C-alpha positions in Angstrom: 105.5 188.9 127.6 103.9 185.7 129.0 102.7 183.1 126.7 100.4 180.3 127.9 100.0 177.1 125.9 97.5 174.4 126.2 100.0 171.6 125.8 97.7 168.7 126.8 97.6 167.1 123.4 101.4 166.8 123.3 101.2 164.7 126.5 98.9 162.0 125.1 100.6 158.6 125.3 99.2 157.4 122.0 99.5 160.5 119.8 97.9 160.8 116.4 98.1 163.8 114.0 97.0 166.6 116.3 99.1 165.3 119.2 102.3 165.1 117.0 101.5 168.6 115.7 101.5 169.9 119.3 104.6 167.9 120.3 106.6 169.0 117.2 105.7 172.7 117.6 106.9 172.7 121.2 110.1 170.9 120.2 110.9 173.7 117.8 109.4 176.7 119.5 111.9 176.1 122.3 114.7 177.1 119.8 112.8 180.1 118.4 111.0 181.9 121.2 113.3 184.7 122.6 114.8 184.0 126.1 113.0 187.1 127.7 109.5 185.5 127.0 108.0 183.6 129.8 106.1 180.4 128.6 103.6 178.6 130.7 102.7 175.0 129.5 99.4 173.8 130.9 98.8 170.1 130.8 96.7 167.4 132.4 99.6 164.8 132.6 103.4 165.0 132.4 104.8 166.0 129.0 107.2 163.5 127.3 110.7 163.6 128.6 111.9 163.9 125.0 110.7 167.5 125.2 112.9 168.4 128.1 114.9 170.2 129.3 112.8 173.3 129.1 114.5 176.7 128.4 115.1 178.9 131.6 111.8 180.9 131.5 109.6 177.9 130.6 107.4 176.1 133.1 105.4 173.1 132.9 102.3 173.1 135.1 100.3 170.0 135.5 96.7 170.8 136.2 94.8 167.8 137.7 91.9 166.5 135.6 88.5 166.8 137.2 86.1 165.0 135.0 85.8 165.4 131.2 85.8 169.2 131.1 89.4 169.8 131.8 89.7 172.5 129.1 86.5 174.2 129.9 87.0 174.3 133.7 90.5 173.6 134.9 92.4 175.2 132.1 90.1 178.3 132.1 90.6 178.7 135.8 94.4 178.6 135.5 94.4 181.1 132.7 92.2 183.5 134.6 94.4 183.2 137.6 97.8 183.6 135.8 96.7 186.2 133.3 99.1 185.6 130.4 99.3 188.0 127.6 98.6 185.3 125.0 96.9 181.9 125.1 97.7 179.5 122.4 95.3 176.5 122.0 96.7 174.1 119.4 93.6 172.0 119.1 90.9 174.7 118.6 88.8 174.2 121.9 88.9 177.7 123.5 87.4 177.6 127.0 84.0 179.3 127.0 84.7 181.1 130.3 87.5 183.1 128.7 85.1 184.4 126.0 82.8 185.9 128.7 85.6 188.1 130.0 85.9 191.6 128.4 88.5 191.7 125.7 90.6 194.3 127.6 90.9 191.8 130.5 91.6 188.5 128.8 94.6 187.2 126.9 95.0 187.4 123.1 93.5 184.1 121.9 95.2 182.2 119.2 94.1 178.7 118.1 94.6 176.2 115.4 91.6 174.7 113.6 92.9 171.5 112.0 89.8 170.7 109.8 86.0 171.0 109.4 85.5 167.5 108.0 82.5 167.1 110.4 80.7 169.6 108.1 81.5 168.0 104.8 81.1 164.4 106.0 78.8 164.6 109.1 77.9 161.0 108.9 81.5 160.1 109.8 81.2 161.5 113.3 79.1 160.6 116.3 76.3 163.1 117.0 77.8 164.4 120.2 81.3 164.6 118.7 80.0 166.5 115.7 78.0 168.9 117.9 81.0 169.6 120.1 83.4 170.2 117.1 80.9 172.6 115.5 80.4 174.5 118.8 84.1 174.8 119.5 84.7 176.0 115.9 81.9 178.7 116.1 83.4 179.8 119.4 86.9 180.1 117.9 85.5 182.0 114.8 83.8 184.6 117.1 86.4 185.1 119.7 89.9 184.1 118.7 92.2 187.0 117.7 94.0 184.9 115.2 93.3 181.4 113.8 96.0 179.1 112.4 94.9 176.4 109.8 97.3 173.8 108.1 96.2 174.2 104.5 94.4 176.7 102.2 91.8 174.0 101.8 90.8 174.4 105.5 90.8 178.2 105.1 88.4 177.8 102.2 86.2 175.4 104.2 86.0 177.9 107.1 84.8 180.6 104.7 82.3 178.3 103.1 80.8 176.9 106.3 81.3 179.8 108.8 81.6 182.9 106.6 84.7 184.0 108.5 87.0 187.0 108.0 89.9 185.5 106.1 92.2 188.3 107.4 92.3 186.6 110.8 93.4 183.3 109.4 97.0 182.2 108.8 97.9 179.2 106.8 100.9 177.4 108.3 101.8 174.0 106.8 102.9 171.2 109.1 106.5 169.8 108.8 108.0 166.3 108.7 109.8 164.9 111.6 113.6 164.1 111.2 113.1 160.5 112.3 110.9 159.9 109.2 113.4 161.7 106.9 116.1 159.4 108.1 114.2 156.4 106.9 114.8 157.1 103.2 118.4 155.8 103.0 117.5 152.5 104.6 114.5 151.6 102.4 113.9 148.0 102.0 111.2 146.1 100.2 110.4 144.0 103.2 111.7 144.1 106.7 110.3 142.9 110.0 113.4 143.7 112.0 112.6 145.5 115.2 108.8 145.2 114.8 106.9 143.9 117.8 104.4 141.2 118.5 101.9 139.8 116.0 102.9 142.4 113.3 106.5 141.1 113.2 105.3 137.5 113.2 102.9 138.2 110.4 105.5 140.0 108.2 108.1 137.4 108.8 105.6 134.7 107.7 105.0 136.6 104.4 106.6 135.3 101.2 109.8 137.1 100.1 108.1 138.5 97.0 105.2 139.9 98.9 104.6 143.6 98.8 103.3 145.7 101.7 100.4 148.2 101.2 100.5 150.5 104.2 97.9 152.8 105.8 98.6 154.8 108.9 95.8 156.5 110.8 92.7 155.7 112.8 90.5 152.9 111.6 87.2 154.8 111.2 84.6 156.1 108.8 86.3 159.5 108.2 89.4 157.6 107.0 87.5 155.5 104.6 89.2 152.3 105.8 86.4 149.9 104.9 86.7 151.0 101.2 90.4 150.6 101.4 89.9 147.0 102.5 87.5 146.5 99.6 89.9 147.9 97.2 92.8 145.9 98.5 90.7 142.7 98.2 90.0 143.5 94.5 93.7 144.2 93.7 94.9 141.2 95.8 92.6 138.8 93.8 94.5 139.7 90.7 98.0 140.3 92.4 98.5 137.5 94.9 101.8 138.8 96.4 100.1 141.7 98.4 99.7 142.3 102.0 97.8 145.2 103.7 98.8 146.7 107.0 96.3 149.0 108.7 98.3 150.7 111.5 96.1 152.6 113.8 93.6 152.6 116.8 89.9 151.9 116.3 87.7 155.0 115.8 84.1 155.9 115.1 82.8 153.3 112.6 85.4 150.7 113.4 82.6 148.0 113.4 82.2 148.5 109.6 86.0 148.2 109.1 86.1 145.0 111.1 83.2 143.6 109.0 84.9 144.5 105.8 88.0 142.6 106.9 86.0 139.6 108.0 84.2 139.4 104.7 87.3 139.9 102.6 88.4 136.7 100.7 92.0 137.8 101.4 91.5 138.6 105.1 94.6 136.4 106.0 96.6 139.0 104.2 95.3 142.0 106.2 97.1 142.9 109.4 95.8 145.4 112.1 98.5 145.9 114.6 96.7 148.9 116.3 98.4 152.1 117.2 102.2 152.0 116.6 104.8 154.2 118.2 107.2 156.4 116.2 110.0 153.8 116.0 107.6 151.1 114.8 106.0 153.5 112.3 109.4 154.3 111.0 110.1 150.6 110.4 106.8 150.1 108.7 107.5 153.1 106.3 110.9 151.4 105.5 109.1 148.1 104.7 106.2 149.5 102.7 105.9 149.4 99.0 103.0 151.9 98.7 101.2 154.2 101.2 97.4 153.9 100.7 95.8 157.0 102.0 92.5 157.8 100.1 90.7 159.2 103.2 87.5 161.1 102.9 88.6 164.3 104.7 91.8 165.7 106.0 93.0 169.1 107.3 96.5 168.2 106.3 97.4 164.5 106.1 100.8 164.0 107.7 101.2 160.3 106.5 101.4 161.7 102.9 104.6 163.6 103.6 106.0 161.0 106.0 105.7 158.4 103.2 107.3 160.8 100.7 110.1 161.4 103.0 110.7 157.7 103.4 110.8 157.1 99.7 107.4 155.5 99.5 105.0 156.2 96.6 101.6 157.6 97.7 98.0 156.9 96.6 95.7 159.6 98.1 92.4 161.4 97.4 91.8 164.0 94.7 90.9 167.5 95.8 91.0 169.4 99.2 94.0 169.1 101.5 95.1 165.8 100.1 95.9 167.3 96.6 97.3 170.5 98.1 99.8 168.6 100.4 100.7 166.0 97.7 101.5 168.9 95.2 101.6 166.7 92.2 103.8 164.0 93.8 101.1 161.4 94.5 98.6 159.3 92.5 95.2 160.9 93.1 92.0 158.9 93.1 88.2 159.2 93.9 88.0 157.9 97.4 84.5 156.8 97.2 85.1 154.2 94.4 86.9 151.0 95.6 87.4 149.9 92.0 89.3 153.1 91.2 91.4 152.8 94.3 92.1 149.1 93.4 93.2 150.1 89.9 95.5 152.7 91.3 97.2 150.1 93.5 97.7 147.8 90.5 99.0 150.7 88.4 101.7 151.7 90.9 102.8 148.1 91.7 102.8 147.2 88.1 104.7 150.2 86.7 108.3 150.6 88.0 108.8 153.8 86.2 105.7 155.4 87.8 107.0 154.3 91.2 110.4 155.8 90.6 108.8 159.0 89.4 106.4 159.2 92.4 109.3 158.6 94.8 111.5 161.3 93.2 108.7 163.9 93.1 107.8 163.0 96.6 111.2 163.5 98.1 111.5 166.8 96.3 108.1 167.9 97.5 108.8 167.0 101.2 111.7 169.4 101.4 109.2 172.3 101.3 107.7 171.2 104.7 109.8 171.6 107.9 108.9 172.0 111.5 111.5 174.8 111.9 109.5 176.9 109.3 106.1 176.0 111.0 107.4 177.0 114.5 108.8 180.3 113.2 105.6 181.2 111.4 103.6 180.2 114.5 105.7 182.4 116.8 105.3 185.3 114.3 101.5 184.9 114.8 101.7 184.6 118.6 104.0 187.5 119.0 102.2 189.9 116.5 
């Protein structure tokens, strides 16, 4: 058997959720896929050295990018040339050219659809991005032999918006990386040790009794960050010892986030360090008092589990994937109401028993999610 994998998202220098999903699966599939299976990893740039060495029958093939259509043109050409038995696309964009080949002459197609937030909240996407996501999802729904989704919520959304055959869909939860799990024993109320640049300076300048409210993810409409800023401003007006750290790169709608920060009466207590790497993110979780994650739409929401693993209480959105992943171990809120989010912040910070309960439930909940299990279930789908 020959398995081909579009590994390009694992090669991204500044990985976010989908990139870490691809990276983590490869990390654990190396230990699970039988030695007699040939694995071809297609990528547009070298994969991280942390993933090497590859098993004996694994090959990393770097396909030079030619314009913005790498997946549709370059990847498709390589697959048609090499003729693998199975093609796994972890980020749901199946090359159109492969769907034009008769089924008997093309590989089995397996893909992961991470979410369809662009259908529920279309205003949170640029028009071109929304069109492309819808087109790619329709193509996957018509032509993929099997579809992997991270939650039952995404499976329901696919049925709701695309009327799919649920028998072709497999729900496989993400896991939690060991580097985050190792944070829990070293929890601290506030620590800037090891943090870089302006973020470390800002945290060192904070008063000893200041508490960090942490958000991790893109700064964009979909993530509801402008409302988080408004909610924090309301809470900080009544609880002076607070600081908000928004760790992530700008995304679609960042101008509104920037404006919300500029208008905030406590803008000097809002820190935007940009994208942070794994080590720095680990230190942020170790220093955080609360994870604030009331985003509008998620397919999974890895920061929810990462915070729980690190012993940090979580405030997240009611319903959908958020509630499914949290599993009763987070404080749930209406993400569209800044006052409700603000009240939740004050409630968690003001009630030590609630914080202890959320941490205890969170650390129990997170044991149910491992990358070993995710990789094994993924291989079961690929090899079926």
